[in-house]
C-alpha positions as CSV (number, residue, x, y, z in Angstrom):
1,X,-96.6,13.5,46.7
2,X,-100.0,14.4,45.2
3,X,-101.2,17.7,46.8
4,X,-105.0,17.3,48.4
5,X,-107.0,20.4,47.9
6,X,-108.2,22.0,51.0
7,X,-111.7,22.1,52.1
8,X,-113.7,24.5,54.4
9,X,-116.8,23.5,56.3
10,X,-119.1,26.4,57.2
11,X,-121.3,25.6,60.1
12,X,-124.1,28.2,60.6
13,X,-127.9,27.9,60.9
14,X,-129.0,31.0,59.3
15,X,-129.4,30.1,55.7
16,X,-128.8,34.1,54.6
17,X,-125.5,34.4,56.8
18,X,-124.1,30.9,55.7
19,X,-124.4,32.1,51.9
20,X,-123.2,35.5,52.7
21,X,-120.0,34.0,54.6
22,X,-119.5,31.6,51.7
23,X,-119.3,34.5,49.2
24,X,-117.0,36.3,51.5
25,X,-114.6,33.2,51.1
26,X,-114.9,32.8,47.4
27,X,-112.1,35.1,46.8
28,X,-109.6,32.3,48.4
29,X,-110.7,29.5,45.6
30,X,-111.2,26.9,48.2
31,X,-114.7,24.9,48.2
32,X,-117.1,25.7,51.1
33,X,-119.6,23.4,52.6
34,X,-122.3,24.5,54.4
35,X,-124.2,22.7,57.4
36,X,-126.9,24.2,59.2
37,X,-126.9,21.8,62.3
38,X,-123.9,20.2,64.4
39,X,-125.4,16.8,63.5
40,X,-124.9,17.4,59.9
41,X,-121.7,18.9,60.2
42,X,-120.5,15.7,61.9
43,X,-121.6,13.8,59.4
44,X,-119.7,15.8,56.8
45,X,-116.6,15.4,59.0
46,X,-117.1,11.8,58.9
47,X,-117.2,11.3,55.2
48,X,-114.4,14.3,54.3
49,X,-112.5,16.2,57.1
50,X,-112.1,19.5,56.1
51,X,-108.8,21.6,56.8
52,X,-110.5,24.6,58.4
53,X,-114.0,24.6,60.2
54,X,-115.8,28.0,60.6
55,X,-118.2,27.2,63.5
56,X,-121.1,29.3,65.1
57,X,-121.5,28.6,68.5
58,X,-125.2,28.9,68.6
59,X,-126.8,26.0,66.8
60,X,-130.2,24.6,67.0
61,X,-129.3,21.2,67.6
62,X,-126.4,21.6,69.9
63,X,-123.7,23.8,71.2
64,X,-120.8,25.0,69.2
65,X,-118.5,24.6,72.1
66,X,-119.4,20.9,72.5
67,X,-118.5,20.4,68.7
68,X,-115.4,22.0,69.2
69,X,-114.4,19.6,72.1
70,X,-115.4,16.6,70.4
71,X,-113.3,17.4,67.4
72,X,-110.2,18.1,69.9
73,X,-110.9,15.0,71.9
74,X,-110.6,12.8,68.7
75,X,-107.6,14.8,67.9
76,X,-108.9,15.2,64.2
77,X,-106.2,17.2,62.3
78,X,-108.2,20.3,61.0
79,X,-108.3,24.0,62.3
80,X,-111.5,25.5,63.9
81,X,-112.6,29.0,63.8
82,X,-115.2,30.3,66.2
83,X,-117.9,32.9,65.4
84,X,-119.3,34.6,68.2
85,X,-121.4,37.3,69.3
86,X,-120.2,40.6,71.2
87,X,-122.0,39.5,74.1
88,X,-120.2,36.4,74.4
89,X,-116.4,37.1,75.1
90,X,-116.5,34.6,77.9
91,X,-117.7,31.9,75.2
92,X,-114.6,33.2,72.9
93,X,-112.0,32.6,75.4
94,X,-113.4,29.3,76.4
95,X,-113.3,28.4,72.9
96,X,-109.8,29.2,72.6
97,X,-109.0,27.1,75.7
98,X,-110.9,24.1,74.0
99,X,-108.1,24.5,70.9
100,X,-110.1,26.9,68.5
101,X,-107.5,28.3,66.0
102,X,-109.1,31.9,66.1
103,X,-112.7,33.4,67.0
104,X,-114.5,36.0,65.0
105,X,-116.8,38.8,66.9
106,X,-119.9,39.4,65.0
107,X,-120.7,41.6,63.1
108,X,-117.3,41.3,61.1
109,X,-116.3,42.2,57.6
110,X,-115.5,40.0,54.7
111,X,-111.5,40.9,54.9
112,X,-111.7,39.7,58.5
113,X,-113.2,36.4,57.6
114,X,-110.9,35.9,54.7
115,X,-107.9,36.8,56.5
116,X,-108.6,34.6,59.7
117,X,-109.5,31.8,57.6
118,X,-106.3,32.1,55.2
119,X,-104.2,32.1,58.5
120,X,-105.9,29.0,59.4
121,X,-105.4,27.3,55.9
122,X,-101.8,28.0,56.1
123,X,-101.3,26.5,59.5
124,X,-103.1,23.6,58.5
125,X,-100.9,23.3,55.4
126,X,-97.7,23.8,57.7
127,X,-99.0,21.1,60.3
128,X,-99.7,18.6,57.2
129,X,-95.9,19.2,55.9
130,X,-94.6,18.3,59.3
131,X,-96.5,15.4,59.7
132,X,-95.5,14.1,56.2
133,X,-91.8,14.8,57.0
134,X,-92.5,13.0,60.4
135,X,-93.7,10.2,58.4
136,X,-90.9,10.0,55.5
137,X,-88.1,10.3,58.2
138,X,-89.4,8.1,61.1
139,X,-90.3,5.0,59.2
140,X,-89.4,1.3,60.3
141,X,-90.0,-0.1,56.9
142,X,-90.5,0.9,53.4
143,X,-91.6,-1.3,50.3
144,X,-90.2,-4.5,52.1
145,X,-86.9,-2.8,53.4
146,X,-86.5,-2.8,57.3
147,X,-84.9,-0.3,59.4
148,X,-85.2,3.2,60.9
149,X,-81.8,4.4,60.9
150,X,-81.0,7.9,59.5
151,X,-79.2,6.5,56.6
152,X,-82.0,4.2,55.9
153,X,-84.4,7.1,55.9
154,X,-82.3,9.1,53.4
155,X,-82.8,5.9,51.0
156,X,-86.3,6.0,51.4
157,X,-86.8,9.4,50.4
158,X,-84.6,9.3,47.5
159,X,-86.7,6.2,46.1
160,X,-89.6,7.7,46.8
161,X,-88.9,10.9,44.9
162,X,-87.2,9.3,42.2
163,X,-89.1,6.2,41.6
164,X,-92.4,7.9,39.7
165,X,-89.9,9.4,36.9
166,X,-88.3,7.7,34.3
167,X,-84.8,8.5,35.4
168,X,-82.1,5.7,35.7
169,X,-81.1,4.5,39.2
170,X,-77.7,3.5,40.2
171,X,-77.5,1.3,43.4
172,X,-74.1,0.8,45.0
173,X,-73.5,-1.3,48.2
174,X,-71.7,-4.0,49.6
175,X,-72.6,-7.7,48.8
176,X,-75.9,-8.4,50.8
177,X,-77.2,-5.0,51.6
178,X,-80.4,-5.4,49.4
179,X,-79.7,-4.1,46.2
180,X,-82.3,-6.0,44.1
181,X,-84.9,-5.2,47.0
182,X,-84.1,-1.5,46.1
183,X,-84.7,-1.9,42.6
184,X,-87.8,-3.8,43.1
185,X,-89.2,-1.0,45.6
186,X,-88.4,1.6,42.2
187,X,-90.2,-0.6,40.2
188,X,-93.2,-0.9,42.4
189,X,-93.4,2.6,43.1
190,X,-93.1,3.6,39.6
191,X,-95.8,4.1,36.7
192,X,-94.6,0.8,35.4
193,X,-95.8,-1.2,38.2
194,X,-98.1,-3.1,35.9
195,X,-95.4,-3.9,33.7
196,X,-92.7,-6.5,34.0
197,X,-89.9,-6.6,36.3
198,X,-86.6,-8.3,34.9
199,X,-83.5,-8.9,36.8
200,X,-80.2,-10.0,35.3
201,X,-77.2,-10.9,37.1
202,X,-74.0,-9.8,35.1
203,X,-71.7,-11.7,37.1
204,X,-73.4,-15.0,37.5
205,X,-74.0,-15.4,33.8
206,X,-71.2,-16.3,31.5
207,X,-69.7,-13.4,29.5
208,X,-70.2,-15.1,26.2
209,X,-73.7,-16.0,27.0
210,X,-74.8,-12.4,28.8
211,X,-75.3,-10.8,25.6
212,X,-77.7,-13.3,24.5
213,X,-79.5,-12.9,28.0
214,X,-79.7,-9.6,27.9
215,X,-80.7,-8.8,24.2
216,X,-81.7,-12.1,22.8
217,X,-80.8,-13.9,19.9
218,X,-82.3,-15.4,16.6
219,X,-82.3,-19.1,15.9
220,X,-79.4,-20.2,14.3
221,X,-77.3,-17.2,15.4
222,X,-74.5,-19.4,17.0
223,X,-73.9,-23.1,17.6
224,X,-76.4,-24.2,19.9
225,X,-78.8,-21.5,19.3
226,X,-81.5,-24.1,18.4
227,X,-84.4,-21.9,19.0
228,X,-84.7,-17.9,19.2
229,X,-84.6,-16.1,22.6
230,X,-86.4,-12.7,23.3
231,X,-84.0,-11.5,25.8
232,X,-84.1,-9.4,29.1
233,X,-84.5,-6.2,27.4
234,X,-87.4,-7.0,25.2
235,X,-89.3,-9.2,27.8
236,X,-88.8,-6.0,30.0
237,X,-90.6,-3.9,27.6
238,X,-93.0,-1.4,29.3
239,X,-91.3,-2.3,32.9
240,X,-88.0,-2.5,34.6
241,X,-84.8,-4.1,33.8
242,X,-82.4,-4.5,36.8
243,X,-78.9,-5.3,35.9
244,X,-77.1,-6.3,39.1
245,X,-73.3,-6.3,39.2
246,X,-73.0,-4.2,35.7
247,X,-69.2,-3.2,36.6
248,X,-68.8,-7.0,35.8
249,X,-70.3,-6.6,32.0
250,X,-67.7,-6.8,29.4
251,X,-66.8,-4.1,27.5
252,X,-67.8,-4.7,24.1
253,X,-71.0,-5.5,25.8
254,X,-71.0,-2.2,27.7
255,X,-70.9,-0.7,24.0
256,X,-74.1,-2.1,23.3
257,X,-75.9,-1.4,26.1
258,X,-74.8,2.3,25.9
259,X,-76.3,2.0,22.2
260,X,-79.5,0.5,23.5
261,X,-79.9,3.4,26.3
262,X,-79.3,5.9,23.5
263,X,-81.7,4.4,20.7
264,X,-84.0,2.5,23.1
265,X,-83.9,-0.2,20.3
266,X,-82.8,-3.8,20.6
267,X,-80.7,-5.8,18.1
268,X,-80.7,-9.6,18.7
269,X,-77.8,-11.6,18.0
270,X,-78.0,-12.7,14.4
271,X,-80.4,-10.0,13.3
272,X,-80.4,-6.6,11.8
273,X,-83.9,-5.9,12.3
274,X,-84.1,-3.1,15.4
275,X,-86.8,-3.7,18.0
276,X,-88.1,-0.9,20.1
277,X,-88.0,-1.4,23.8
278,X,-89.6,1.2,26.4
279,X,-87.7,0.0,29.2
280,X,-86.5,1.8,32.6
281,X,-82.9,0.8,33.9
282,X,-81.8,0.1,37.4
283,X,-78.4,-0.9,38.1
284,X,-76.3,-2.0,40.7
285,X,-72.6,-2.7,41.9
286,X,-70.7,-3.9,45.0
287,X,-67.9,-2.3,43.8
288,X,-66.5,1.5,43.5
289,X,-67.5,2.2,39.9
290,X,-65.0,5.2,39.6
291,X,-62.1,2.7,40.4
292,X,-63.3,0.7,37.8
293,X,-63.3,3.3,35.3
294,X,-59.8,4.1,36.5
295,X,-58.6,0.5,36.0
296,X,-60.6,0.5,32.4
297,X,-63.1,-2.2,33.3
298,X,-66.1,0.4,33.0
299,X,-67.0,2.7,30.2
300,X,-67.1,6.5,31.5
301,X,-69.7,7.4,29.0
302,X,-71.8,4.5,30.0
303,X,-71.4,5.6,33.7
304,X,-72.6,9.2,33.1
305,X,-75.3,7.5,31.3
306,X,-76.6,5.1,34.0
307,X,-75.5,7.3,37.0
308,X,-78.7,9.9,37.0
309,X,-80.1,8.9,40.6
310,X,-77.4,7.4,42.8
311,X,-78.5,5.4,46.0
312,X,-76.1,4.2,48.3
313,X,-77.1,1.4,50.7
314,X,-75.3,1.4,53.7
315,X,-73.6,-1.4,55.1
316,X,-75.3,-3.0,58.1
317,X,-72.5,-2.1,60.6
318,X,-73.3,1.5,60.0
319,X,-77.1,1.5,60.4
320,X,-77.2,1.7,64.1
321,X,-79.6,-0.4,65.6
322,X,-81.6,-1.5,62.5
323,X,-79.9,-5.1,63.1
324,X,-82.1,-5.6,65.9
325,X,-85.2,-4.2,64.0
326,X,-84.5,-6.7,61.3
327,X,-83.7,-9.5,63.3
328,X,-87.0,-9.4,65.1
329,X,-88.8,-9.1,61.9
330,X,-86.8,-12.2,60.6
331,X,-87.4,-14.4,63.8
332,X,-91.2,-13.8,63.5
333,X,-91.2,-14.7,59.7
334,X,-88.9,-17.6,60.4
335,X,-90.8,-19.1,63.1
336,X,-94.1,-18.6,61.6
337,X,-92.7,-20.3,58.5
338,X,-91.1,-23.1,60.6
339,X,-93.8,-23.6,63.0
340,X,-91.6,-22.6,66.0
341,X,-92.5,-20.5,69.1
342,X,-89.7,-17.8,69.1
343,X,-91.2,-14.5,70.1
344,X,-88.4,-12.2,71.5
345,X,-84.4,-12.2,71.5
346,X,-82.5,-12.0,74.9
347,X,-80.5,-8.8,75.7
348,X,-77.2,-10.8,75.5
349,X,-78.4,-12.0,72.1
350,X,-79.0,-8.8,71.0
351,X,-75.7,-7.0,72.3
352,X,-74.0,-9.9,70.1
353,X,-75.7,-9.0,67.1
354,X,-75.2,-5.0,67.7
355,X,-71.4,-5.5,68.0
356,X,-71.1,-7.9,65.3
357,X,-69.6,-6.4,62.1
358,X,-71.8,-8.2,59.6
359,X,-69.3,-8.5,57.0
360,X,-72.2,-10.2,54.7
361,X,-74.8,-7.8,55.6
362,X,-78.2,-8.5,55.5
363,X,-77.8,-11.9,54.0
364,X,-75.5,-13.1,56.8
365,X,-78.1,-11.9,59.2
366,X,-80.9,-13.9,57.6
367,X,-78.9,-17.0,57.5
368,X,-77.8,-16.6,61.1
369,X,-81.3,-16.2,62.3
370,X,-82.7,-18.7,60.0
371,X,-80.0,-21.4,61.2
372,X,-81.1,-20.4,64.8
373,X,-84.7,-21.4,64.3
374,X,-84.2,-24.3,62.5
375,X,-81.7,-26.0,65.0
376,X,-83.5,-24.6,68.1
377,X,-86.9,-24.5,70.1
378,X,-88.2,-21.9,72.8
379,X,-89.6,-18.6,72.9
380,X,-86.6,-16.8,73.3
381,X,-83.6,-16.5,70.8
382,X,-80.4,-16.9,73.2
383,X,-76.9,-15.9,72.9
384,X,-75.8,-19.7,72.5
385,X,-78.1,-20.2,69.5
386,X,-76.1,-17.7,67.6
387,X,-73.2,-18.9,65.3
388,X,-69.8,-19.3,67.0
389,X,-68.4,-15.8,65.1
390,X,-71.0,-13.8,66.4
391,X,-70.6,-14.8,69.9
392,X,-67.0,-14.5,69.7
393,X,-67.5,-10.7,68.7
394,X,-65.9,-8.2,71.3
395,X,-68.8,-5.9,73.0
396,X,-68.4,-2.6,72.3
397,X,-68.8,0.0,75.0
398,X,-70.2,3.2,73.8
399,X,-68.0,6.3,74.7
400,X,-65.2,4.4,75.4
401,X,-62.3,2.5,73.5
402,X,-62.9,-0.6,75.6
403,X,-64.5,-3.8,74.5
404,X,-66.1,-7.0,76.4
405,X,-66.4,-10.8,75.6
406,X,-69.7,-12.5,75.6
407,X,-70.2,-15.1,78.4
408,X,-72.1,-18.3,77.6
409,X,-72.4,-21.6,79.0
410,X,-70.0,-22.8,76.1
411,X,-67.6,-20.0,76.3
412,X,-67.2,-19.0,79.9
413,X,-65.1,-15.7,80.5
414,X,-64.5,-14.9,84.3
415,X,-62.9,-11.4,84.8
416,X,-60.8,-11.3,88.1
417,X,-61.6,-7.5,88.4
418,X,-64.2,-6.3,91.1
419,X,-64.8,-3.3,89.3
420,X,-66.7,-4.7,86.3
421,X,-70.3,-3.4,86.1
422,X,-73.4,-4.6,84.2
423,X,-72.8,-3.5,80.3
424,X,-76.6,-1.7,80.5
425,X,-75.5,0.2,83.5
426,X,-72.3,1.7,81.6
427,X,-74.4,2.5,78.5
428,X,-76.9,4.6,80.7
429,X,-74.2,6.1,82.3
430,X,-72.3,7.1,79.1
431,X,-75.5,8.5,77.6
432,X,-76.4,10.8,80.8
433,X,-73.2,12.0,81.0
434,X,-73.0,13.0,77.4
435,X,-76.2,14.7,77.5
436,X,-75.4,16.4,80.7
437,X,-72.1,17.7,78.7
438,X,-73.9,19.0,76.1
439,X,-76.6,20.8,78.1
440,X,-79.4,18.7,77.5
441,X,-79.1,18.4,73.7
442,X,-79.9,14.8,72.7
443,X,-78.8,15.2,68.9
444,X,-75.3,16.9,70.3
445,X,-75.3,13.8,72.6
446,X,-76.0,11.4,69.9
447,X,-73.3,13.1,67.6
448,X,-70.6,12.8,70.2
449,X,-71.6,9.4,70.8
450,X,-71.6,8.1,66.9
451,X,-75.2,7.3,67.3
452,X,-78.6,8.7,65.7
453,X,-80.6,10.7,68.4
454,X,-83.5,8.0,67.6
455,X,-81.3,5.6,69.9
456,X,-81.0,7.6,72.6
457,X,-84.6,8.5,72.8
458,X,-85.5,4.9,72.7
459,X,-83.2,4.3,75.7
460,X,-84.2,6.9,77.6
461,X,-88.0,5.9,77.2
462,X,-87.0,2.1,78.1
463,X,-85.6,3.7,81.1
464,X,-88.1,5.7,82.3
465,X,-90.4,2.8,81.8
466,X,-88.1,0.6,83.6
467,X,-87.9,2.7,86.5
């Protein structure tokens, strides 16, 4: 992440004092801008917000405390150091109550000003880092990927850090978890974003044609080669080459890929001349590459050449309530595309989506929501609009080993037991009991319930609003 150079704004109407204070702060190596009036200070703040504002409370056109109140009322991320006279102790106390970082009494030494401003800068830098961490670990989406679970926040962080480099990315994950979307994110966040993004599915192309698809061929190189083919490696020059299902590649071709990675040169089928290709490789597989190596299907030396930055995409069933976030996103998109009026998902349908195992992951969820939108109308997606296998999935009761079945107009289930309570009541009681057991610690309660803390926080907020 690019670091922003810190800035200081000095609001002082006496020019000689302002220049003296700026000279005091020169040793900090931070640019200092001077404003003689409150109006000029606001103009500077609106243009470029400084990290620290050194503010004299006595200004010719306004009161410094009023300016401080305005800064805090608008929640501006800056620290304010107030300068007051010795006769204005009460004013200094008021400034602290209004949110000033610190105050300095006139007259003061250069060291007193420097230490105070230095502490304010450190506090602002720490606050900025906390804000950055909050942004990075509480994102609902990232580069087209939707999800706020802890597992996905980890994926986002790895991609954000690795993408600007030239390191090879090795993506693993079950079919349908979004591996190509992950590769596209790497490309879009890299310095190669203006170059081509070329994708090859090694499992979808016959083995005898895959070499030609990746490395190209000369005209007449083999029967049927009536024209030359550039190949994906040369086509991706200056950009990114995504090799999906890499473990399905023939061993002989793996050897040629290894040479390409080492030499950065391509020899097309039927040619002796080597052509340079500056390509960043992102590869993916839905199998365990170490098992493929043990079975002799994948070269160990190629694996270590490719496995520089590993990215493991979690299956949908391990992503907490991301399934609901993705489902709502898909429902909005498909409704807009098909001219439908769907706006929400019923609580019964949401519970079914949460309980289903999703062996096909996001691709299966996409298909399920698309089918529901195409075949039905209404503003709310109901349980009976979902595919039968999703409706038939047992409902999991958090904190217990029990499961319930869904009840729909098509599939009525009557339990003769009078002790059955609403599922939401059971969930609420289970969560509240876990929180109480761990002395109010939501992270510990979440760990015991095997959910993320964010899930509990959201439910508590929803219950509070409902109450």
